[in-house]
C-alpha positions as CSV (number, residue, x, y, z in Angstrom):
1,M,-29.3,12.4,-32.1
2,N,-30.9,14.9,-29.7
3,T,-30.0,14.9,-26.0
4,V,-33.4,16.2,-24.9
5,E,-35.2,13.5,-26.8
6,L,-33.1,10.8,-25.3
7,I,-33.7,12.2,-21.8
8,R,-37.4,12.2,-22.5
9,K,-37.3,8.7,-23.9
10,K,-35.7,7.3,-20.7
11,R,-37.9,9.4,-18.5
12,N,-40.9,7.7,-20.2
13,G,-39.5,4.3,-19.4
14,E,-38.5,3.4,-23.0
15,I,-35.5,1.3,-23.9
16,L,-32.4,3.2,-25.3
17,T,-30.4,1.6,-28.1
18,E,-26.7,1.0,-27.7
19,Q,-25.9,3.8,-30.2
20,E,-28.1,6.2,-28.2
21,I,-26.2,5.3,-25.0
22,I,-22.9,5.6,-26.7
23,F,-23.9,9.1,-27.9
24,L,-24.8,10.2,-24.4
25,I,-21.6,8.9,-22.8
26,E,-19.2,10.0,-25.5
27,N,-20.6,13.5,-25.6
28,F,-20.8,14.0,-21.9
29,T,-17.2,12.8,-21.5
30,K,-16.1,15.3,-24.2
31,G,-17.9,18.1,-22.5
32,K,-20.5,18.5,-25.2
33,I,-23.5,17.6,-22.9
34,P,-23.7,19.9,-19.9
35,D,-23.9,18.6,-16.3
36,Y,-27.6,19.8,-16.0
37,Q,-28.7,17.6,-18.9
38,F,-26.7,14.6,-17.9
39,S,-28.0,15.0,-14.3
40,A,-31.5,14.8,-15.8
41,F,-30.6,11.6,-17.6
42,L,-29.1,10.0,-14.5
43,M,-32.3,10.8,-12.5
44,A,-34.4,9.3,-15.3
45,V,-32.3,6.1,-15.1
46,Y,-32.6,6.1,-11.3
47,F,-36.5,6.1,-11.5
48,K,-37.0,4.1,-14.7
49,N,-34.2,1.6,-14.4
50,M,-32.4,0.0,-17.4
51,S,-32.7,-3.4,-19.1
52,K,-29.7,-5.8,-18.9
53,E,-29.0,-5.0,-22.5
54,E,-29.0,-1.2,-21.7
55,T,-26.8,-1.8,-18.7
56,A,-24.3,-3.8,-20.8
57,A,-24.3,-1.0,-23.4
58,L,-23.7,1.6,-20.7
59,T,-20.8,-0.4,-19.3
60,R,-19.3,-0.8,-22.8
61,A,-19.6,2.9,-23.5
62,M,-17.9,3.7,-20.2
63,L,-15.2,1.0,-20.7
64,Y,-14.2,2.3,-24.1
65,S,-14.2,5.9,-23.1
66,G,-10.5,5.1,-22.2
67,N,-7.9,2.5,-22.5
68,V,-8.5,-1.3,-22.0
69,I,-5.4,-3.0,-20.7
70,N,-4.1,-5.9,-22.7
71,L,-2.4,-8.5,-20.6
72,D,-2.2,-11.2,-23.3
73,S,1.6,-11.1,-23.1
74,I,1.5,-12.4,-19.5
75,P,0.9,-16.1,-19.4
76,G,-1.8,-17.6,-17.1
77,A,-5.4,-16.6,-16.1
78,K,-6.1,-13.1,-14.8
79,V,-8.7,-12.8,-12.0
80,D,-9.8,-10.1,-9.7
81,K,-12.3,-9.5,-6.9
82,H,-14.5,-6.5,-6.2
83,S,-16.2,-5.6,-3.0
84,T,-19.0,-3.1,-2.7
85,G,-17.4,-1.8,0.5
86,G,-17.9,-1.9,4.2
87,V,-16.3,-1.3,7.6
88,G,-13.1,-3.2,8.3
89,D,-13.3,-4.8,4.8
90,K,-9.7,-5.6,4.2
91,T,-9.9,-8.9,2.3
92,S,-8.1,-7.6,-0.8
93,L,-4.9,-7.3,1.2
94,I,-5.2,-11.0,2.1
95,L,-6.6,-12.7,-0.9
96,A,-4.4,-11.0,-3.6
97,P,-1.2,-12.6,-2.3
98,I,-2.9,-15.9,-1.6
99,V,-4.2,-16.2,-5.2
100,A,-0.9,-15.0,-6.7
101,A,1.0,-17.5,-4.6
102,A,-1.2,-20.2,-5.9
103,G,-0.3,-19.4,-9.5
104,L,-2.9,-16.9,-10.9
105,N,-2.4,-13.3,-11.9
106,V,-4.3,-10.7,-9.9
107,P,-4.4,-7.3,-11.7
108,M,-6.3,-5.3,-9.1
109,I,-7.3,-1.7,-9.7
110,S,-8.7,-0.4,-6.4
111,G,-10.4,2.7,-5.0
112,R,-10.1,5.1,-2.1
113,G,-12.4,5.4,0.8
114,L,-16.0,6.4,0.0
115,G,-18.2,7.8,2.7
116,H,-18.1,5.5,5.8
117,T,-16.3,2.7,4.0
118,G,-12.5,2.4,3.8
119,G,-10.5,2.2,0.6
120,T,-7.9,-0.4,-0.4
121,L,-5.6,2.3,-1.8
122,D,-5.6,4.3,1.5
123,K,-4.8,1.2,3.4
124,L,-1.9,0.3,1.2
125,E,-0.5,3.8,1.2
126,S,-0.4,3.7,5.0
127,I,2.7,1.5,4.4
128,P,5.6,4.0,4.2
129,G,6.7,4.4,0.6
130,F,4.0,2.2,-1.0
131,T,2.9,3.6,-4.3
132,T,-0.4,2.9,-6.0
133,Q,-0.1,5.4,-8.8
134,I,1.5,3.2,-11.5
135,D,1.8,3.7,-15.3
136,L,0.8,0.9,-17.6
137,E,4.3,-0.3,-18.3
138,R,5.2,-0.7,-14.7
139,Y,1.8,-2.2,-14.0
140,K,2.5,-5.1,-16.4
141,S,6.1,-5.4,-15.1
142,I,5.0,-5.9,-11.5
143,I,2.4,-8.6,-12.6
144,S,5.0,-10.4,-14.6
145,K,7.4,-10.5,-11.7
146,C,5.1,-11.5,-8.8
147,G,1.6,-12.2,-10.3
148,A,-0.2,-9.4,-8.5
149,V,-0.4,-5.6,-8.6
150,L,-2.6,-3.3,-6.4
151,A,-2.9,0.0,-8.2
152,G,-5.2,3.0,-8.5
153,Q,-7.3,4.0,-11.4
154,T,-5.4,6.2,-13.9
155,K,-6.9,9.0,-15.9
156,D,-6.9,6.7,-19.0
157,I,-9.0,4.0,-17.3
158,A,-12.7,4.5,-17.8
159,P,-12.6,8.3,-17.6
160,A,-16.3,8.5,-18.2
161,D,-16.8,6.7,-14.9
162,K,-14.9,9.4,-12.9
163,L,-17.0,12.2,-14.5
164,I,-20.3,10.3,-14.0
165,Y,-19.5,9.2,-10.5
166,A,-18.8,12.8,-9.4
167,L,-22.2,13.9,-10.8
168,R,-24.0,10.9,-9.2
169,D,-22.5,11.8,-5.9
170,V,-24.1,15.3,-5.8
171,T,-27.4,14.4,-7.6
172,A,-28.6,11.6,-5.2
173,T,-28.3,9.0,-7.9
174,V,-25.6,6.8,-6.4
175,E,-28.0,3.9,-5.4
176,S,-29.1,3.0,-8.9
177,I,-28.2,-0.7,-9.8
178,P,-27.6,0.0,-13.5
179,L,-25.4,3.0,-12.7
180,I,-23.5,1.0,-10.0
181,T,-23.0,-1.8,-12.4
182,G,-21.6,0.4,-15.2
183,S,-19.3,2.1,-12.7
184,I,-17.9,-1.1,-11.3
185,M,-17.7,-3.2,-14.4
186,S,-16.2,-0.5,-16.7
187,K,-13.2,-0.3,-14.4
188,K,-12.9,-4.1,-13.8
189,L,-13.2,-5.0,-17.5
190,A,-10.5,-2.4,-18.3
191,E,-8.0,-4.4,-16.2
192,G,-7.8,-7.1,-18.9
193,I,-9.2,-9.9,-16.6
194,D,-10.5,-13.3,-17.6
195,G,-12.7,-13.7,-14.4
196,L,-14.1,-11.9,-11.5
197,V,-15.4,-12.6,-8.0
198,L,-17.9,-10.2,-6.5
199,D,-18.4,-9.5,-2.8
200,V,-21.7,-7.7,-2.5
201,K,-22.2,-6.4,1.1
202,T,-25.6,-6.2,2.8
203,G,-26.5,-4.8,6.2
204,S,-26.2,-1.6,8.2
205,G,-22.6,-1.0,7.1
206,A,-23.3,-1.6,3.4
207,F,-24.6,0.6,0.6
208,M,-27.2,-2.1,0.0
209,S,-28.7,-2.5,3.4
210,D,-31.5,-4.8,2.2
211,I,-30.5,-8.3,1.1
212,K,-32.8,-8.4,-1.8
213,D,-31.2,-5.2,-3.2
214,A,-27.8,-6.8,-2.7
215,Q,-28.8,-9.9,-4.6
216,N,-30.3,-7.9,-7.4
217,L,-27.0,-5.9,-7.7
218,A,-25.0,-9.1,-7.7
219,I,-27.2,-10.5,-10.5
220,S,-26.9,-7.3,-12.5
221,L,-23.1,-7.3,-12.2
222,M,-22.9,-11.0,-13.1
223,E,-25.2,-10.6,-16.2
224,T,-23.0,-7.8,-17.4
225,A,-19.8,-9.7,-16.8
226,M,-21.1,-12.7,-18.7
227,M,-22.1,-10.5,-21.7
228,F,-18.4,-9.7,-21.9
229,D,-17.5,-13.4,-21.8
230,K,-16.0,-13.2,-18.3
231,K,-16.3,-16.0,-15.7
232,V,-17.9,-14.7,-12.6
233,I,-19.0,-15.8,-9.1
234,S,-20.9,-13.6,-6.6
235,M,-21.2,-13.8,-2.8
236,V,-23.6,-11.7,-0.8
237,T,-22.0,-11.2,2.6
238,D,-22.9,-9.7,5.9
239,M,-21.9,-6.2,6.9
240,N,-24.0,-5.7,10.1
241,Q,-20.8,-5.6,12.1
242,P,-17.1,-4.8,11.3
243,L,-15.2,-7.5,9.4
244,G,-12.3,-8.6,11.7
245,N,-11.5,-6.5,14.7
246,Y,-9.4,-3.6,13.3
247,I,-10.8,-0.6,11.5
248,G,-8.6,2.1,10.0
249,N,-5.8,2.1,7.4
250,W,-2.6,0.9,9.1
251,L,-4.7,-1.0,11.7
252,E,-6.2,-3.0,8.8
253,V,-2.8,-3.7,7.2
254,Y,-1.7,-4.9,10.7
255,E,-4.6,-7.4,10.9
256,S,-4.2,-8.5,7.3
257,V,-0.5,-9.3,7.9
258,K,-1.4,-11.2,11.1
259,V,-3.8,-13.4,9.1
260,L,-1.3,-14.0,6.3
261,Q,1.1,-15.1,9.1
262,G,-1.4,-17.7,10.3
263,E,-3.4,-15.9,12.9
264,N,-7.1,-17.0,13.1
265,V,-9.4,-14.0,12.9
266,P,-12.5,-16.2,12.4
267,D,-14.8,-14.0,10.3
268,L,-12.1,-12.3,8.3
269,L,-10.3,-15.6,7.6
270,E,-13.5,-17.3,6.6
271,L,-14.5,-14.7,4.1
272,S,-10.9,-14.3,2.7
273,L,-10.6,-18.0,2.2
274,N,-14.0,-18.2,0.4
275,L,-13.3,-15.3,-1.9
276,A,-9.8,-16.6,-2.6
277,G,-11.2,-20.1,-3.2
278,A,-13.8,-18.6,-5.7
279,M,-11.0,-16.7,-7.5
280,L,-9.0,-19.9,-7.9
281,S,-12.1,-21.7,-9.2
282,V,-12.9,-18.9,-11.7
283,G,-9.3,-18.9,-12.8
284,G,-9.2,-22.7,-13.4
285,R,-6.7,-23.4,-10.6
286,A,-9.3,-25.3,-8.6
287,A,-12.2,-27.4,-9.6
288,D,-14.6,-25.6,-7.2
289,I,-14.7,-23.1,-4.3
290,E,-14.1,-25.9,-1.7
291,E,-10.9,-27.0,-3.4
292,G,-9.8,-23.4,-3.8
293,I,-10.3,-22.9,0.0
294,E,-8.0,-25.9,0.7
295,I,-5.3,-24.5,-1.7
296,S,-5.7,-21.1,0.0
297,K,-5.2,-22.6,3.5
298,E,-2.0,-24.2,2.3
299,M,-0.7,-20.9,0.8
300,I,-1.0,-19.4,4.3
301,K,0.3,-22.4,6.2
302,S,3.4,-22.8,4.0
303,G,4.2,-19.1,4.3
304,K,4.0,-18.6,0.5
305,A,1.1,-16.1,0.8
306,F,3.0,-13.9,3.3
307,D,6.1,-14.1,1.2
308,K,4.1,-13.0,-1.8
309,F,2.7,-10.0,0.1
310,L,6.3,-9.0,1.0
311,Q,7.2,-9.2,-2.7
312,I,4.2,-7.0,-3.7
313,V,5.1,-4.4,-1.1
314,E,8.7,-4.3,-2.2
315,L,7.9,-4.0,-6.0
316,Q,5.5,-1.1,-5.2
317,N,8.2,0.7,-3.2
318,G,6.9,-0.1,0.3
319,D,9.2,-0.2,3.3
320,L,9.4,-3.9,4.2
321,S,10.8,-3.2,7.7
322,F,7.3,-2.0,8.8
323,I,5.8,-5.3,7.6
324,K,8.5,-7.5,9.1
325,D,8.3,-5.7,12.4
326,L,4.7,-4.4,12.8
327,N,5.5,-2.8,16.2
328,K,7.9,-0.4,14.4
329,Y,5.0,1.6,13.1
330,P,4.3,4.9,15.0
331,K,1.4,4.9,17.4
332,S,-1.4,7.4,17.7
333,N,-0.9,10.1,20.4
334,I,-4.0,8.8,22.1
335,V,-5.1,5.2,22.5
336,E,-8.4,5.5,24.4
337,P,-10.1,2.5,25.9
338,V,-13.9,2.3,25.6
339,Y,-15.8,0.4,28.3
340,S,-19.3,-1.2,28.2
341,H,-22.0,0.8,30.0
342,E,-24.2,-2.3,30.1
343,E,-24.1,-6.0,30.5
344,G,-25.7,-8.7,28.3
345,Y,-25.3,-10.1,24.9
346,F,-24.0,-7.9,22.2
347,S,-27.0,-7.8,19.8
348,K,-26.7,-4.9,17.4
349,I,-24.6,-2.1,16.1
350,D,-25.2,0.7,13.6
351,N,-22.2,-0.2,11.4
352,Y,-22.6,2.9,9.2
353,Q,-22.3,5.1,12.3
354,L,-19.2,3.1,13.4
355,G,-17.7,3.8,10.1
356,M,-18.4,7.5,10.5
357,I,-16.8,7.5,13.9
358,N,-13.7,5.9,12.5
359,L,-13.6,8.6,9.8
360,E,-13.9,11.4,12.3
361,L,-11.1,9.9,14.4
362,G,-8.9,10.8,11.4
363,A,-9.0,7.6,9.4
364,G,-11.0,9.0,6.5
365,R,-12.0,12.2,4.7
366,L,-14.9,14.5,5.5
367,T,-14.0,16.7,2.6
368,K,-11.9,16.0,-0.5
369,E,-9.1,18.2,0.9
370,D,-8.8,16.3,4.2
371,I,-5.6,14.4,4.9
372,I,-5.9,10.9,6.3
373,D,-4.1,10.0,9.4
374,P,-3.0,6.4,8.6
375,K,-2.5,5.5,12.3
376,A,-6.1,6.4,13.3
377,G,-8.9,3.9,13.8
378,I,-10.8,1.6,16.1
379,V,-10.0,-1.8,17.6
380,F,-13.4,-3.3,18.1
381,R,-13.0,-6.3,20.4
382,I,-16.5,-8.0,20.4
383,K,-18.7,-9.8,17.9
384,L,-22.5,-10.2,17.8
385,G,-23.6,-12.8,20.3
386,D,-20.7,-12.3,22.7
387,K,-21.5,-12.0,26.4
388,V,-20.3,-8.7,27.7
389,E,-19.8,-7.6,31.4
390,Y,-20.5,-4.1,32.7
391,G,-17.2,-2.1,32.5
392,E,-15.5,-4.6,30.1
393,K,-13.2,-3.0,27.5
394,I,-15.0,-3.5,24.2
395,A,-13.0,-1.1,22.0
396,E,-10.0,1.2,21.6
397,F,-10.0,4.6,19.8
398,H,-6.7,5.5,18.1
399,T,-6.4,9.2,17.3
400,D,-4.3,12.4,17.5
401,K,-7.6,14.4,17.8
402,A,-8.1,14.8,21.5
403,E,-10.9,17.3,20.9
404,V,-13.3,14.7,19.3
405,L,-12.9,11.9,21.9
406,D,-15.7,12.7,24.3
407,E,-18.3,13.3,21.7
408,L,-17.3,10.2,19.6
409,K,-17.3,7.9,22.7
410,S,-20.8,9.2,23.6
411,R,-22.0,8.5,20.0
412,F,-20.3,5.0,20.1
413,N,-22.3,4.1,23.3
414,G,-25.5,5.2,21.5
415,I,-25.0,2.9,18.5
416,I,-24.3,-0.4,20.3
417,K,-27.1,-2.5,21.8
418,F,-27.2,-5.4,24.3
419,S,-29.9,-7.9,25.0
420,K,-30.7,-10.3,27.8
421,R,-31.0,-13.2,25.4
422,K,-28.3,-14.4,23.0
423,P,-29.3,-13.3,19.5
424,A,-29.6,-15.8,16.7
425,E,-26.3,-16.3,14.9
426,Q,-26.1,-14.6,11.5
427,K,-24.4,-16.2,8.5
428,L,-21.4,-14.3,7.2
429,I,-21.9,-15.6,3.6
430,K,-25.6,-15.2,2.9
431,D,-25.7,-16.3,-0.7
432,I,-23.3,-17.7,-3.4
433,I,-24.5,-17.1,-6.9
434,V,-22.7,-19.1,-9.7
C-alpha cells in the first residue's frame, strides 16, 4: 500500500478498507509514516468524515496496537462509564463505588485534565498516597478484591491513541467525531468490559457545544461499541453550568465524599444516580435504569457505597484519614469570596471560561510541565434560575497564587449574566439513547 494514495483516497471522500486503515495505524505507530503525512490523513478525515464501518475499523486498529486486558478470570459482569468531560464533572468518583457495592465490576481507565476540563486521575491523586499507575497484575488483583479499580492508561493500552491524540491536539483535528470515537472506544474496549455507559456533554462547558453534535457523537460511540458486541447506553447531559458546586481536584473529592455519605447535591446526585442506574442495567443487575436508580439510592443510604470508596482508596494506597476526616486536608493560603455585582436571576455563564479560571487558580495545567495544586479551585454557590441579591456571596476562589486574583475575579464577573425574569429551567439529562 502507498500512504500518499490512501491520503488522496480519503481526501476525495472515498471509503477506506479495513486493511488500508490497519496499514496506516500500524505504520504510524511504528514510526514508518512521518507526522506530516499522518497529519494530512487526519485533516482529510476531519473534512470528509468516515463511515461507521471505517470508524469501527479505526477503533479496532487502535485497540490492537497494544494489549487488550482479559478479565475472564474475574466472575461477574464488567461495566464502565465514559464522560466526554466538563466543569465539576466528578461522577466517576461517586458511581464507581455505588456500582461495585451493588455487585458489578468496574474496571475504569481514566484520563487527566484536558484543557478547561478536569481529569479523574488528577482528582484521585489529590488524595495523599493514592496511586493510579498500576500494572496489569495489580489492576486485576484490586478488581478481584473490591470490584472496582480507578487507574490510568499504561503504555501498553492503545499506544496508537496516545500518538494520534498528541498529533490531533496540534493540528486542529480534535473535534472530529470518527477520531473522537476511535480514541475513546479503543481505550474503553481495552479494559475488558462487557458494557459501557456514555455521558456525552453538551453546552458552553463541553467539547460539543451543540446538542445535535453531541447526539451524533453518542450515536457514533454506540454504533462502534455494538460492532464489538458490547451493551451500551448513552446520555446527552447539560454542561451549561458546573456540575455540583465544587470545582478543582480535592474540592471535587470532598463533594463526592459528601454525596456518598448521603448529602443531597441535587444535580450531581441526579446525574450520578442515573449513570449508575444505567450501568446496573447494562450489567444485568437491574431490569432497567429506574430499577438501577433505586438500587443505587439504597447503596448510598445503607453506607455500602461509601464503604466501597474507602476500600478502593485503601487498595490504591490512599491515606484514609483524609477521607474519614475531610477537614484534615490542608487549605489554600487564600480563600477569596466573590460577591455579585448585580441583582436578578442567574441566567447564563460561560462555563468554558469558568473552567479556564479554575485552571489558572492552579487546579490545572497551562503547559505539560505545570504542577497541579490539588487544593486550588472554585466553590460556585449558585445555580441557573437562582435569585441573587446585590453583594451576595456567589463563589469562593481557593488558591496560593495571590498575583492572579484581581484579574481572575474581574474575568469571572464578565462571564456571569443576570436577568430580570427567571429563565426557563433546563433539563440536566437532555436525551437517553438505548
